[in-house]
PDB file with SEQRES, HELIX, SHEET and CRYST1 records, atoms N, CA, C and O in Angstrom:
SEQRES   1 A   89  MET TYR LEU THR ALA GLU LYS LYS ARG GLU ILE PHE ALA          
SEQRES   2 A   89  LYS TYR GLY ALA ASN GLU THR ASN THR GLY SER ALA GLU          
SEQRES   3 A   89  GLY GLN ILE ALA LEU PHE THR PHE ARG ILE ASN HIS LEU          
SEQRES   4 A   89  THR GLU HIS LEU LYS ARG ASN ARG LYS ASP PHE ASN THR          
SEQRES   5 A   89  GLU ARG SER LEU VAL LYS LEU VAL GLY LYS ARG ARG SER          
SEQRES   6 A   89  LEU LEU ASP TYR MET ILE LYS ASN ASP ILE ALA LYS TYR          
SEQRES   7 A   89  ARG GLU LEU ILE LYS ASP LEU GLY ILE ARG LYS                  
HELIX    1 AA1 ALA A    5  TYR A   15  1                                  11    
HELIX    2 AA2 ALA A   25  ARG A   45  1                                  21    
HELIX    3 AA3 PHE A   50  ASN A   73  1                                  24    
HELIX    4 AA4 ILE A   75  LEU A   85  1                                  11    
CRYST1    1.000    1.000    1.000  90.00  90.00  90.00 P 1           1          
ATOM      1  N   MET A   1     101.538 122.718 113.794  1.00  0.00           N  
ATOM      2  CA  MET A   1     101.285 121.402 114.337  1.00  0.00           C  
ATOM      3  C   MET A   1     102.320 121.102 115.416  1.00  0.00           C  
ATOM      4  O   MET A   1     103.522 121.245 115.191  1.00  0.00           O  
ATOM      5  N   TYR A   2     101.859 120.699 116.553  1.00  0.00           N  
ATOM      6  CA  TYR A   2     102.758 120.474 117.670  1.00  0.00           C  
ATOM      7  C   TYR A   2     103.470 119.131 117.608  1.00  0.00           C  
ATOM      8  O   TYR A   2     104.545 118.973 118.185  1.00  0.00           O  
ATOM      9  N   LEU A   3     102.881 118.162 116.912  1.00  0.00           N  
ATOM     10  CA  LEU A   3     103.474 116.828 116.845  1.00  0.00           C  
ATOM     11  C   LEU A   3     103.824 116.509 115.394  1.00  0.00           C  
ATOM     12  O   LEU A   3     102.976 116.068 114.620  1.00  0.00           O  
ATOM     13  N   THR A   4     105.061 116.736 115.047  1.00  0.00           N  
ATOM     14  CA  THR A   4     105.506 116.482 113.686  1.00  0.00           C  
ATOM     15  C   THR A   4     105.994 115.043 113.567  1.00  0.00           C  
ATOM     16  O   THR A   4     106.173 114.350 114.568  1.00  0.00           O  
ATOM     17  N   ALA A   5     106.205 114.610 112.344  1.00  0.00           N  
ATOM     18  CA  ALA A   5     106.688 113.253 112.101  1.00  0.00           C  
ATOM     19  C   ALA A   5     108.087 113.061 112.700  1.00  0.00           C  
ATOM     20  O   ALA A   5     108.414 111.982 113.195  1.00  0.00           O  
ATOM     21  N   GLU A   6     108.899 114.107 112.650  1.00  0.00           N  
ATOM     22  CA  GLU A   6     110.246 114.011 113.212  1.00  0.00           C  
ATOM     23  C   GLU A   6     110.187 113.835 114.727  1.00  0.00           C  
ATOM     24  O   GLU A   6     110.944 113.049 115.296  1.00  0.00           O  
ATOM     25  N   LYS A   7     109.286 114.569 115.375  1.00  0.00           N  
ATOM     26  CA  LYS A   7     109.147 114.472 116.827  1.00  0.00           C  
ATOM     27  C   LYS A   7     108.670 113.074 117.220  1.00  0.00           C  
ATOM     28  O   LYS A   7     109.137 112.508 118.208  1.00  0.00           O  
ATOM     29  N   LYS A   8     107.737 112.523 116.442  1.00  0.00           N  
ATOM     30  CA  LYS A   8     107.246 111.164 116.699  1.00  0.00           C  
ATOM     31  C   LYS A   8     108.374 110.148 116.580  1.00  0.00           C  
ATOM     32  O   LYS A   8     108.528 109.273 117.432  1.00  0.00           O  
ATOM     33  N   ARG A   9     109.171 110.276 115.502  1.00  0.00           N  
ATOM     34  CA  ARG A   9     110.290 109.358 115.306  1.00  0.00           C  
ATOM     35  C   ARG A   9     111.289 109.463 116.456  1.00  0.00           C  
ATOM     36  O   ARG A   9     111.843 108.461 116.908  1.00  0.00           O  
ATOM     37  N   GLU A  10     111.507 110.683 116.916  1.00  0.00           N  
ATOM     38  CA  GLU A  10     112.423 110.898 118.037  1.00  0.00           C  
ATOM     39  C   GLU A  10     111.915 110.217 119.314  1.00  0.00           C  
ATOM     40  O   GLU A  10     112.688 109.587 120.035  1.00  0.00           O  
ATOM     41  N   ILE A  11     110.623 110.346 119.584  1.00  0.00           N  
ATOM     42  CA  ILE A  11     110.031 109.720 120.767  1.00  0.00           C  
ATOM     43  C   ILE A  11     110.153 108.206 120.693  1.00  0.00           C  
ATOM     44  O   ILE A  11     110.552 107.565 121.665  1.00  0.00           O  
ATOM     45  N   PHE A  12     109.809 107.629 119.535  1.00  0.00           N  
ATOM     46  CA  PHE A  12     109.861 106.177 119.398  1.00  0.00           C  
ATOM     47  C   PHE A  12     111.300 105.667 119.379  1.00  0.00           C  
ATOM     48  O   PHE A  12     111.558 104.553 119.835  1.00  0.00           O  
ATOM     49  N   ALA A  13     112.238 106.454 118.864  1.00  0.00           N  
ATOM     50  CA  ALA A  13     113.637 106.037 118.884  1.00  0.00           C  
ATOM     51  C   ALA A  13     114.170 106.014 120.310  1.00  0.00           C  
ATOM     52  O   ALA A  13     114.968 105.145 120.663  1.00  0.00           O  
ATOM     53  N   LYS A  14     113.732 106.965 121.133  1.00  0.00           N  
ATOM     54  CA  LYS A  14     114.231 107.047 122.504  1.00  0.00           C  
ATOM     55  C   LYS A  14     113.583 105.999 123.406  1.00  0.00           C  
ATOM     56  O   LYS A  14     114.278 105.347 124.185  1.00  0.00           O  
ATOM     57  N   TYR A  15     112.263 105.827 123.314  1.00  0.00           N  
ATOM     58  CA  TYR A  15     111.556 104.958 124.259  1.00  0.00           C  
ATOM     59  C   TYR A  15     111.176 103.594 123.685  1.00  0.00           C  
ATOM     60  O   TYR A  15     111.066 102.626 124.436  1.00  0.00           O  
ATOM     61  N   GLY A  16     110.975 103.499 122.379  1.00  0.00           N  
ATOM     62  CA  GLY A  16     110.674 102.207 121.781  1.00  0.00           C  
ATOM     63  C   GLY A  16     111.964 101.473 121.472  1.00  0.00           C  
ATOM     64  O   GLY A  16     113.048 101.956 121.798  1.00  0.00           O  
ATOM     65  N   ALA A  17     111.859 100.322 120.854  1.00  0.00           N  
ATOM     66  CA  ALA A  17     113.055  99.577 120.496  1.00  0.00           C  
ATOM     67  C   ALA A  17     113.831 100.313 119.398  1.00  0.00           C  
ATOM     68  O   ALA A  17     115.057 100.404 119.453  1.00  0.00           O  
ATOM     69  N   ASN A  18     113.110 100.833 118.405  1.00  0.00           N  
ATOM     70  CA  ASN A  18     113.697 101.675 117.362  1.00  0.00           C  
ATOM     71  C   ASN A  18     112.607 102.606 116.840  1.00  0.00           C  
ATOM     72  O   ASN A  18     111.466 102.538 117.295  1.00  0.00           O  
ATOM     73  N   GLU A  19     112.948 103.472 115.893  1.00  0.00           N  
ATOM     74  CA  GLU A  19     111.970 104.480 115.469  1.00  0.00           C  
ATOM     75  C   GLU A  19     110.831 103.920 114.624  1.00  0.00           C  
ATOM     76  O   GLU A  19     109.819 104.594 114.436  1.00  0.00           O  
ATOM     77  N   THR A  20     110.976 102.709 114.116  1.00  0.00           N  
ATOM     78  CA  THR A  20     109.893 102.128 113.327  1.00  0.00           C  
ATOM     79  C   THR A  20     108.979 101.234 114.153  1.00  0.00           C  
ATOM     80  O   THR A  20     107.931 100.811 113.666  1.00  0.00           O  
ATOM     81  N   ASN A  21     109.355 100.939 115.394  1.00  0.00           N  
ATOM     82  CA  ASN A  21     108.538 100.091 116.262  1.00  0.00           C  
ATOM     83  C   ASN A  21     107.528 100.966 117.002  1.00  0.00           C  
ATOM     84  O   ASN A  21     107.715 101.292 118.174  1.00  0.00           O  
ATOM     85  N   THR A  22     106.462 101.340 116.305  1.00  0.00           N  
ATOM     86  CA  THR A  22     105.485 102.262 116.886  1.00  0.00           C  
ATOM     87  C   THR A  22     104.450 101.552 117.743  1.00  0.00           C  
ATOM     88  O   THR A  22     103.596 102.210 118.337  1.00  0.00           O  
ATOM     89  N   GLY A  23     104.500 100.248 117.822  1.00  0.00           N  
ATOM     90  CA  GLY A  23     103.512  99.506 118.585  1.00  0.00           C  
ATOM     91  C   GLY A  23     103.959  99.125 119.977  1.00  0.00           C  
ATOM     92  O   GLY A  23     103.179  98.551 120.737  1.00  0.00           O  
ATOM     93  N   SER A  24     105.191  99.428 120.331  1.00  0.00           N  
ATOM     94  CA  SER A  24     105.681  99.041 121.656  1.00  0.00           C  
ATOM     95  C   SER A  24     104.947  99.840 122.726  1.00  0.00           C  
ATOM     96  O   SER A  24     104.610 101.008 122.527  1.00  0.00           O  
ATOM     97  N   ALA A  25     104.710  99.203 123.844  1.00  0.00           N  
ATOM     98  CA  ALA A  25     103.985  99.853 124.937  1.00  0.00           C  
ATOM     99  C   ALA A  25     104.756 101.059 125.452  1.00  0.00           C  
ATOM    100  O   ALA A  25     104.158 102.089 125.760  1.00  0.00           O  
ATOM    101  N   GLU A  26     106.071 100.944 125.548  1.00  0.00           N  
ATOM    102  CA  GLU A  26     106.879 102.054 126.052  1.00  0.00           C  
ATOM    103  C   GLU A  26     106.774 103.269 125.138  1.00  0.00           C  
ATOM    104  O   GLU A  26     106.617 104.396 125.608  1.00  0.00           O  
ATOM    105  N   GLY A  27     106.862 103.037 123.837  1.00  0.00           N  
ATOM    106  CA  GLY A  27     106.755 104.130 122.870  1.00  0.00           C  
ATOM    107  C   GLY A  27     105.387 104.777 122.891  1.00  0.00           C  
ATOM    108  O   GLY A  27     105.269 106.001 122.825  1.00  0.00           O  
ATOM    109  N   GLN A  28     104.350 103.955 122.983  1.00  0.00           N  
ATOM    110  CA  GLN A  28     102.981 104.495 123.027  1.00  0.00           C  
ATOM    111  C   GLN A  28     102.772 105.336 124.282  1.00  0.00           C  
ATOM    112  O   GLN A  28     102.165 106.405 124.217  1.00  0.00           O  
ATOM    113  N   ILE A  29     103.266 104.866 125.413  1.00  0.00           N  
ATOM    114  CA  ILE A  29     103.114 105.614 126.666  1.00  0.00           C  
ATOM    115  C   ILE A  29     103.845 106.946 126.572  1.00  0.00           C  
ATOM    116  O   ILE A  29     103.331 107.969 127.024  1.00  0.00           O  
ATOM    117  N   ALA A  30     105.042 106.942 125.988  1.00  0.00           N  
ATOM    118  CA  ALA A  30     105.797 108.186 125.836  1.00  0.00           C  
ATOM    119  C   ALA A  30     105.066 109.158 124.915  1.00  0.00           C  
ATOM    120  O   ALA A  30     105.021 110.358 125.186  1.00  0.00           O  
ATOM    121  N   LEU A  31     104.495 108.645 123.830  1.00  0.00           N  
ATOM    122  CA  LEU A  31     103.744 109.499 122.909  1.00  0.00           C  
ATOM    123  C   LEU A  31     102.497 110.062 123.586  1.00  0.00           C  
ATOM    124  O   LEU A  31     102.200 111.249 123.449  1.00  0.00           O  
ATOM    125  N   PHE A  32     101.769 109.222 124.313  1.00  0.00           N  
ATOM    126  CA  PHE A  32     100.582 109.698 125.025  1.00  0.00           C  
ATOM    127  C   PHE A  32     100.956 110.754 126.057  1.00  0.00           C  
ATOM    128  O   PHE A  32     100.225 111.728 126.237  1.00  0.00           O  
ATOM    129  N   THR A  33     102.079 110.574 126.732  1.00  0.00           N  
ATOM    130  CA  THR A  33     102.525 111.542 127.733  1.00  0.00           C  
ATOM    131  C   THR A  33     102.835 112.884 127.080  1.00  0.00           C  
ATOM    132  O   THR A  33     102.491 113.935 127.621  1.00  0.00           O  
ATOM    133  N   PHE A  34     103.481 112.850 125.928  1.00  0.00           N  
ATOM    134  CA  PHE A  34     103.770 114.087 125.195  1.00  0.00           C  
ATOM    135  C   PHE A  34     102.469 114.795 124.826  1.00  0.00           C  
ATOM    136  O   PHE A  34     102.343 116.006 125.009  1.00  0.00           O  
ATOM    137  N   ARG A  35     101.504 114.040 124.305  1.00  0.00           N  
ATOM    138  CA  ARG A  35     100.222 114.629 123.913  1.00  0.00           C  
ATOM    139  C   ARG A  35      99.439 115.144 125.122  1.00  0.00           C  
ATOM    140  O   ARG A  35      98.805 116.197 125.047  1.00  0.00           O  
ATOM    141  N   ILE A  36      99.480 114.408 126.234  1.00  0.00           N  
ATOM    142  CA  ILE A  36      98.783 114.821 127.450  1.00  0.00           C  
ATOM    143  C   ILE A  36      99.364 116.135 127.968  1.00  0.00           C  
ATOM    144  O   ILE A  36      98.620 117.026 128.377  1.00  0.00           O  
ATOM    145  N   ASN A  37     100.670 116.253 127.951  1.00  0.00           N  
ATOM    146  CA  ASN A  37     101.299 117.495 128.409  1.00  0.00           C  
ATOM    147  C   ASN A  37     100.896 118.670 127.529  1.00  0.00           C  
ATOM    148  O   ASN A  37     100.648 119.767 128.028  1.00  0.00           O  
ATOM    149  N   HIS A  38     100.832 118.440 126.218  1.00  0.00           N  
ATOM    150  CA  HIS A  38     100.428 119.507 125.305  1.00  0.00           C  
ATOM    151  C   HIS A  38      98.974 119.919 125.545  1.00  0.00           C  
ATOM    152  O   HIS A  38      98.670 121.111 125.592  1.00  0.00           O  
ATOM    153  N   LEU A  39      98.084 118.953 125.696  1.00  0.00           N  
ATOM    154  CA  LEU A  39      96.673 119.264 125.924  1.00  0.00           C  
ATOM    155  C   LEU A  39      96.461 119.942 127.273  1.00  0.00           C  
ATOM    156  O   LEU A  39      95.579 120.791 127.404  1.00  0.00           O  
ATOM    157  N   THR A  40      97.246 119.583 128.261  1.00  0.00           N  
ATOM    158  CA  THR A  40      97.142 120.217 129.568  1.00  0.00           C  
ATOM    159  C   THR A  40      97.482 121.697 129.474  1.00  0.00           C  
ATOM    160  O   THR A  40      96.794 122.539 130.051  1.00  0.00           O  
ATOM    161  N   GLU A  41      98.553 122.011 128.741  1.00  0.00           N  
ATOM    162  CA  GLU A  41      98.917 123.420 128.541  1.00  0.00           C  
ATOM    163  C   GLU A  41      97.833 124.166 127.772  1.00  0.00           C  
ATOM    164  O   GLU A  41      97.534 125.320 128.080  1.00  0.00           O  
ATOM    165  N   HIS A  42      97.247 123.515 126.776  1.00  0.00           N  
ATOM    166  CA  HIS A  42      96.167 124.132 126.005  1.00  0.00           C  
ATOM    167  C   HIS A  42      94.964 124.440 126.905  1.00  0.00           C  
ATOM    168  O   HIS A  42      94.355 125.503 126.789  1.00  0.00           O  
ATOM    169  N   LEU A  43      94.631 123.518 127.787  1.00  0.00           N  
ATOM    170  CA  LEU A  43      93.470 123.720 128.658  1.00  0.00           C  
ATOM    171  C   LEU A  43      93.720 124.773 129.730  1.00  0.00           C  
ATOM    172  O   LEU A  43      92.772 125.358 130.254  1.00  0.00           O  
ATOM    173  N   LYS A  44      94.980 125.021 130.059  1.00  0.00           N  
ATOM    174  CA  LYS A  44      95.263 126.106 131.001  1.00  0.00           C  
ATOM    175  C   LYS A  44      94.926 127.462 130.391  1.00  0.00           C  
ATOM    176  O   LYS A  44      94.528 128.386 131.100  1.00  0.00           O  
ATOM    177  N   ARG A  45      95.087 127.577 129.066  1.00  0.00           N  
ATOM    178  CA  ARG A  45      94.763 128.822 128.377  1.00  0.00           C  
ATOM    179  C   ARG A  45      93.299 128.897 127.965  1.00  0.00           C  
ATOM    180  O   ARG A  45      92.717 129.981 127.936  1.00  0.00           O  
ATOM    181  N   ASN A  46      92.698 127.750 127.644  1.00  0.00           N  
ATOM    182  CA  ASN A  46      91.328 127.697 127.120  1.00  0.00           C  
ATOM    183  C   ASN A  46      90.473 126.838 128.042  1.00  0.00           C  
ATOM    184  O   ASN A  46      90.247 125.657 127.776  1.00  0.00           O  
ATOM    185  N   ARG A  47      90.011 127.431 129.105  1.00  0.00           N  
ATOM    186  CA  ARG A  47      89.318 126.678 130.149  1.00  0.00           C  
ATOM    187  C   ARG A  47      87.986 126.074 129.696  1.00  0.00           C  
ATOM    188  O   ARG A  47      87.559 125.059 130.246  1.00  0.00           O  
ATOM    189  N   LYS A  48      87.341 126.663 128.731  1.00  0.00           N  
ATOM    190  CA  LYS A  48      86.020 126.183 128.332  1.00  0.00           C  
ATOM    191  C   LYS A  48      86.036 125.267 127.108  1.00  0.00           C  
ATOM    192  O   LYS A  48      84.990 125.023 126.508  1.00  0.00           O  
ATOM    193  N   ASP A  49      87.182 124.770 126.742  1.00  0.00           N  
ATOM    194  CA  ASP A  49      87.293 123.863 125.609  1.00  0.00           C  
ATOM    195  C   ASP A  49      86.994 122.441 126.086  1.00  0.00           C  
ATOM    196  O   ASP A  49      87.899 121.686 126.439  1.00  0.00           O  
ATOM    197  N   PHE A  50      85.721 122.098 126.088  1.00  0.00           N  
ATOM    198  CA  PHE A  50      85.287 120.827 126.670  1.00  0.00           C  
ATOM    199  C   PHE A  50      85.607 119.633 125.784  1.00  0.00           C  
ATOM    200  O   PHE A  50      85.781 118.523 126.287  1.00  0.00           O  
ATOM    201  N   ASN A  51      85.688 119.844 124.466  1.00  0.00           N  
ATOM    202  CA  ASN A  51      86.065 118.737 123.582  1.00  0.00           C  
ATOM    203  C   ASN A  51      87.507 118.306 123.827  1.00  0.00           C  
ATOM    204  O   ASN A  51      87.813 117.113 123.826  1.00  0.00           O  
ATOM    205  N   THR A  52      88.375 119.262 124.032  1.00  0.00           N  
ATOM    206  CA  THR A  52      89.765 118.940 124.337  1.00  0.00           C  
ATOM    207  C   THR A  52      89.866 118.272 125.702  1.00  0.00           C  
ATOM    208  O   THR A  52      90.676 117.367 125.901  1.00  0.00           O  
ATOM    209  N   GLU A  53      89.046 118.719 126.630  1.00  0.00           N  
ATOM    210  CA  GLU A  53      89.046 118.115 127.959  1.00  0.00           C  
ATOM    211  C   GLU A  53      88.649 116.644 127.886  1.00  0.00           C  
ATOM    212  O   GLU A  53      89.234 115.799 128.565  1.00  0.00           O  
ATOM    213  N   ARG A  54      87.657 116.348 127.062  1.00  0.00           N  
ATOM    214  CA  ARG A  54      87.228 114.968 126.888  1.00  0.00           C  
ATOM    215  C   ARG A  54      88.330 114.134 126.246  1.00  0.00           C  
ATOM    216  O   ARG A  54      88.571 112.996 126.649  1.00  0.00           O  
ATOM    217  N   SER A  55      88.996 114.701 125.249  1.00  0.00           N  
ATOM    218  CA  SER A  55      90.107 113.999 124.605  1.00  0.00           C  
ATOM    219  C   SER A  55      91.239 113.720 125.584  1.00  0.00           C  
ATOM    220  O   SER A  55      91.862 112.659 125.547  1.00  0.00           O  
ATOM    221  N   LEU A  56      91.494 114.679 126.455  1.00  0.00           N  
ATOM    222  CA  LEU A  56      92.533 114.506 127.459  1.00  0.00           C  
ATOM    223  C   LEU A  56      92.195 113.357 128.405  1.00  0.00           C  
ATOM    224  O   LEU A  56      93.061 112.545 128.730  1.00  0.00           O  
ATOM    225  N   VAL A  57      90.960 113.287 128.840  1.00  0.00           N  
ATOM    226  CA  VAL A  57      90.539 112.220 129.753  1.00  0.00           C  
ATOM    227  C   VAL A  57      90.667 110.853 129.080  1.00  0.00           C  
ATOM    228  O   VAL A  57      91.086 109.883 129.713  1.00  0.00           O  
ATOM    229  N   LYS A  58      90.304 110.778 127.794  1.00  0.00           N  
ATOM    230  CA  LYS A  58      90.427 109.519 127.067  1.00  0.00           C  
ATOM    231  C   LYS A  58      91.893 109.101 126.923  1.00  0.00           C  
ATOM    232  O   LYS A  58      92.222 107.922 127.061  1.00  0.00           O  
ATOM    233  N   LEU A  59      92.771 110.070 126.647  1.00  0.00           N  
ATOM    234  CA  LEU A  59      94.196 109.764 126.518  1.00  0.00           C  
ATOM    235  C   LEU A  59      94.786 109.274 127.831  1.00  0.00           C  
ATOM    236  O   LEU A  59      95.587 108.340 127.853  1.00  0.00           O  
ATOM    237  N   VAL A  60      94.386 109.909 128.919  1.00  0.00           N  
ATOM    238  CA  VAL A  60      94.888 109.484 130.231  1.00  0.00           C  
ATOM    239  C   VAL A  60      94.441 108.055 130.523  1.00  0.00           C  
ATOM    240  O   VAL A  60      95.206 107.269 131.080  1.00  0.00           O  
ATOM    241  N   GLY A  61      93.219 107.718 130.153  1.00  0.00           N  
ATOM    242  CA  GLY A  61      92.725 106.352 130.346  1.00  0.00           C  
ATOM    243  C   GLY A  61      93.488 105.333 129.520  1.00  0.00           C  
ATOM    244  O   GLY A  61      93.800 104.243 130.000  1.00  0.00           O  
ATOM    245  N   LYS A  62      93.791 105.691 128.268  1.00  0.00           N  
ATOM    246  CA  LYS A  62      94.571 104.786 127.419  1.00  0.00           C  
ATOM    247  C   LYS A  62      95.972 104.575 127.981  1.00  0.00           C  
ATOM    248  O   LYS A  62      96.490 103.459 128.001  1.00  0.00           O  
ATOM    249  N   ARG A  63      96.574 105.674 128.438  1.00  0.00           N  
ATOM    250  CA  ARG A  63      97.912 105.563 129.013  1.00  0.00           C  
ATOM    251  C   ARG A  63      97.893 104.715 130.273  1.00  0.00           C  
ATOM    252  O   ARG A  63      98.800 103.916 130.506  1.00  0.00           O  
ATOM    253  N   ARG A  64      96.852 104.889 131.091  1.00  0.00           N  
ATOM    254  CA  ARG A  64      96.726 104.106 132.321  1.00  0.00           C  
ATOM    255  C   ARG A  64      96.616 102.619 132.001  1.00  0.00           C  
ATOM    256  O   ARG A  64      97.212 101.791 132.689  1.00  0.00           O  
ATOM    257  N   SER A  65      95.854 102.275 130.957  1.00  0.00           N  
ATOM    258  CA  SER A  65      95.718 100.872 130.562  1.00  0.00           C  
ATOM    259  C   SER A  65      97.060 100.282 130.135  1.00  0.00           C  
ATOM    260  O   SER A  65      97.401  99.161 130.512  1.00  0.00           O  
ATOM    261  N   LEU A  66      97.811 101.039 129.353  1.00  0.00           N  
ATOM    262  CA  LEU A  66      99.122 100.554 128.928  1.00  0.00           C  
ATOM    263  C   LEU A  66     100.088 100.436 130.107  1.00  0.00           C  
ATOM    264  O   LEU A  66     100.897  99.509 130.158  1.00  0.00           O  
ATOM    265  N   LEU A  67     100.005 101.369 131.047  1.00  0.00           N  
ATOM    266  CA  LEU A  67     100.862 101.276 132.230  1.00  0.00           C  
ATOM    267  C   LEU A  67     100.505 100.055 133.069  1.00  0.00           C  
ATOM    268  O   LEU A  67     101.392  99.391 133.607  1.00  0.00           O  
ATOM    269  N   ASP A  68      99.212  99.754 133.184  1.00  0.00           N  
ATOM    270  CA  ASP A  68      98.797  98.544 133.908  1.00  0.00           C  
ATOM    271  C   ASP A  68      99.326  97.291 133.218  1.00  0.00           C  
ATOM    272  O   ASP A  68      99.745  96.343 133.881  1.00  0.00           O  
ATOM    273  N   TYR A  69      99.305  97.289 131.888  1.00  0.00           N  
ATOM    274  CA  TYR A  69      99.851  96.175 131.115  1.00  0.00           C  
ATOM    275  C   TYR A  69     101.338  96.006 131.408  1.00  0.00           C  
ATOM    276  O   TYR A  69     101.818  94.885 131.581  1.00  0.00           O  
ATOM    277  N   MET A  70     102.067  97.121 131.464  1.00  0.00           N  
ATOM    278  CA  MET A  70     103.507  97.045 131.729  1.00  0.00           C  
ATOM    279  C   MET A  70     103.795  96.549 133.141  1.00  0.00           C  
ATOM    280  O   MET A  70     104.775  95.836 133.358  1.00  0.00           O  
ATOM    281  N   ILE A  71     102.950  96.920 134.105  1.00  0.00           N  
ATOM    282  CA  ILE A  71     103.147  96.443 135.482  1.00  0.00           C  
ATOM    283  C   ILE A  71     103.068  94.920 135.517  1.00  0.00           C  
ATOM    284  O   ILE A  71     103.873  94.259 136.173  1.00  0.00           O  
ATOM    285  N   LYS A  72     102.085  94.374 134.799  1.00  0.00           N  
ATOM    286  CA  LYS A  72     101.900  92.921 134.814  1.00  0.00           C  
ATOM    287  C   LYS A  72     103.052  92.189 134.128  1.00  0.00           C  
ATOM    288  O   LYS A  72     103.438  91.104 134.561  1.00  0.00           O  
ATOM    289  N   ASN A  73     103.601  92.770 133.064  1.00  0.00           N  
ATOM    290  CA  ASN A  73     104.592  92.056 132.267  1.00  0.00           C  
ATOM    291  C   ASN A  73     106.038  92.325 132.657  1.00  0.00           C  
ATOM    292  O   ASN A  73     106.853  91.402 132.671  1.00  0.00           O  
ATOM    293  N   ASP A  74     106.370  93.574 132.975  1.00  0.00           N  
ATOM    294  CA  ASP A  74     107.770  93.881 133.300  1.00  0.00           C  
ATOM    295  C   ASP A  74     107.812  95.089 134.233  1.00  0.00           C  
ATOM    296  O   ASP A  74     107.808  96.234 133.781  1.00  0.00           O  
ATOM    297  N   ILE A  75     107.852  94.825 135.524  1.00  0.00           N  
ATOM    298  CA  ILE A  75     107.792  95.888 136.533  1.00  0.00           C  
ATOM    299  C   ILE A  75     109.045  96.763 136.490  1.00  0.00           C  
ATOM    300  O   ILE A  75     108.965  97.955 136.788  1.00  0.00           O  
ATOM    301  N   ALA A  76     110.193  96.203 136.128  1.00  0.00           N  
ATOM    302  CA  ALA A  76     111.433  96.999 136.082  1.00  0.00           C  
ATOM    303  C   ALA A  76     111.356  98.059 134.981  1.00  0.00           C  
ATOM    304  O   ALA A  76     111.712  99.216 135.204  1.00  0.00           O  
ATOM    305  N   LYS A  77     110.888  97.659 133.785  1.00  0.00           N  
ATOM    306  CA  LYS A  77     110.730  98.623 132.688  1.00  0.00           C  
ATOM    307  C   LYS A  77     109.694  99.684 133.049  1.00  0.00           C  
ATOM    308  O   LYS A  77     109.853 100.858 132.714  1.00  0.00           O  
ATOM    309  N   TYR A  78     108.632  99.263 133.735  1.00  0.00           N  
ATOM    310  CA  TYR A  78     107.593 100.197 134.167  1.00  0.00           C  
ATOM    311  C   TYR A  78     108.183 101.270 135.071  1.00  0.00           C  
ATOM    312  O   TYR A  78     107.950 102.460 134.859  1.00  0.00           O  
ATOM    313  N   ARG A  79     108.938 100.858 136.071  1.00  0.00           N  
ATOM    314  CA  ARG A  79     109.523 101.812 137.024  1.00  0.00           C  
ATOM    315  C   ARG A  79     110.497 102.760 136.335  1.00  0.00           C  
ATOM    316  O   ARG A  79     110.538 103.952 136.639  1.00  0.00           O  
ATOM    317  N   GLU A  80     111.277 102.222 135.408  1.00  0.00           N  
ATOM    318  CA  GLU A  80     112.230 103.050 134.676  1.00  0.00           C  
ATOM    319  C   GLU A  80     111.501 104.070 133.796  1.00  0.00           C  
ATOM    320  O   GLU A  80     111.908 105.229 133.709  1.00  0.00           O  
ATOM    321  N   LEU A  81     110.434 103.632 133.152  1.00  0.00           N  
ATOM    322  CA  LEU A  81     109.694 104.509 132.243  1.00  0.00           C  
ATOM    323  C   LEU A  81     109.003 105.639 132.990  1.00  0.00           C  
ATOM    324  O   LEU A  81     109.069 106.789 132.556  1.00  0.00           O  
ATOM    325  N   ILE A  82     108.343 105.341 134.098  1.00  0.00           N  
ATOM    326  CA  ILE A  82     107.657 106.416 134.822  1.00  0.00           C  
ATOM    327  C   ILE A  82     108.657 107.386 135.427  1.00  0.00           C  
ATOM    328  O   ILE A  82     108.356 108.567 135.601  1.00  0.00           O  
ATOM    329  N   LYS A  83     109.840 106.893 135.747  1.00  0.00           N  
ATOM    330  CA  LYS A  83     110.889 107.781 136.267  1.00  0.00           C  
ATOM    331  C   LYS A  83     111.379 108.713 135.151  1.00  0.00           C  
ATOM    332  O   LYS A  83     111.561 109.909 135.378  1.00  0.00           O  
ATOM    333  N   ASP A  84     111.594 108.166 133.943  1.00  0.00           N  
ATOM    334  CA  ASP A  84     112.081 108.967 132.814  1.00  0.00           C  
ATOM    335  C   ASP A  84     111.041 110.007 132.380  1.00  0.00           C  
ATOM    336  O   ASP A  84     111.385 111.149 132.076  1.00  0.00           O  
ATOM    337  N   LEU A  85     109.776 109.602 132.355  1.00  0.00           N  
ATOM    338  CA  LEU A  85     108.738 110.503 131.856  1.00  0.00           C  
ATOM    339  C   LEU A  85     108.201 111.451 132.922  1.00  0.00           C  
ATOM    340  O   LEU A  85     107.517 112.425 132.608  1.00  0.00           O  
ATOM    341  N   GLY A  86     108.511 111.165 134.171  1.00  0.00           N  
ATOM    342  CA  GLY A  86     108.018 112.028 135.238  1.00  0.00           C  
ATOM    343  C   GLY A  86     106.562 111.783 135.566  1.00  0.00           C  
ATOM    344  O   GLY A  86     105.862 112.691 136.013  1.00  0.00           O  
ATOM    345  N   ILE A  87     106.097 110.557 135.348  1.00  0.00           N  
ATOM    346  CA  ILE A  87     104.723 110.190 135.673  1.00  0.00           C  
ATOM    347  C   ILE A  87     104.706 109.684 137.096  1.00  0.00           C  
ATOM    348  O   ILE A  87     105.563 108.894 137.492  1.00  0.00           O  
ATOM    349  N   ARG A  88     103.752 110.127 137.852  1.00  0.00           N  
ATOM    350  CA  ARG A  88     103.634 109.640 139.233  1.00  0.00           C  
ATOM    351  C   ARG A  88     102.321 108.898 139.380  1.00  0.00           C  
ATOM    352  O   ARG A  88     101.379 109.129 138.621  1.00  0.00           O  
ATOM    353  N   LYS A  89     102.260 108.026 140.336  1.00  0.00           N  
ATOM    354  CA  LYS A  89     101.009 107.326 140.608  1.00  0.00           C  
ATOM    355  C   LYS A  89     100.694 107.454 142.073  1.00  0.00           C  
ATOM    356  O   LYS A  89      99.676 106.937 142.533  1.00  0.00           O  
TER     357      LYS A  89                                                      
END                                                                             
């Protein structure tokens, strides 16, 4: 399993307020980014895995929605987060 409970706690501790605050937008975006990167690597090896491709597109859409939410509420946190995660727009 690529995403263990320890890895999740680490992501939320770094980007969320603390490791138990799994609902924060920053933590969710960081988790989605981790999953998107993993699925992208999987699709590079398995080009015909269309179910994974669909899941990837849905995850990117969810992340985009959360990023739009962050732009409206706190542009400084948004800029810092995309810089840390290496997300470009």
